[in-house]
N, C-alpha and C positions, 0 to 999 in steps of 0.2 A: 315466092313473091315477098320483099323486104320493105318496110315502110320508115320513112325518118320524118320526124317531126321537129320543127324547130320553132322556140317560143320567141315573140318580139314585144317587147314593153314600150308602150308609150303613155303620153297624157296630152289631154286636150281640154279646153275650157269653153264655157258658155253663159250667156245671159239671157234669161227668159224675162222679156218685157214688152209691154204693149203700149204703143203710142197712144191709143185711144181710154186708157185709165189713168187715173192720178197715182202720183208716187206711192202714197199710201195703199192704194188698191192693188198697185201692182205687188207692194211688199207682201199685202195679205194674201193675196193670190199664188205668188211664186216664191215666197219665203227666201231662202237663203239663194235661191237660184237669180234672184234678182238684184243681187250684189252689183253695183256700177262696175267693179273692176274684174267681172266673172267669176263664176264657180267651177273649179276644175275635178276632174274624174281621170283615174288611171286606168288603162286598158291592157288588156294582153291579147294577143294574136297568136293564133296558133296555125302553122302553115305544114302541112303533109306531103310528102312524095313518096309514092310506091310505085315499084317495077322491080325488074331483076338486077342484080349486081351487075356492074360491069366487070369483065373479065381481066383486064389490066389492071383497073384502079381499084377494084373491092367495093365501089361505092353505087348507090342507086343514084345520087345527085353529087354534083360538085357542090360541097358546102358553101364556099365561097362565092361561087356564081349565084346560088338559091340567095344567100345573104345580101348580095348586092342588087339583086332583081327585087328583093322585098324591099330594100331601103329606097331603091330609085322610083319604083312603081306604085309603092303603097305608104311607107313611113314618112317620106320626103313633105307628103301633102298636111301632115300632122305635126311636124315639129319646126318652130313651136305654132300652136294652133288655136284658133277659137271657133268652136263650133256654134253656129247661131242659128236660132230657128226664125224662120222668116214668117211673119205674119202677113196675110193679103189684105 
């Protein structure tokens, strides 16, 4: 059995803020994560596929198909993205 791992990098930002607190209280509680323009992070996603080698292609998985799948089903939702923490 062979395993192939692909690494995908993406960035997303967020802002932690509570409308129940004053601006100074938000800044004190959340620090740089309270920036009105957001605070970003870089992420790395690793996707591994394991299985037998295809007798014709010699591959475990079609890399182009895997890249397309990951981009369409996962990464598209993060580019460009703002991750927001919702408060009840």
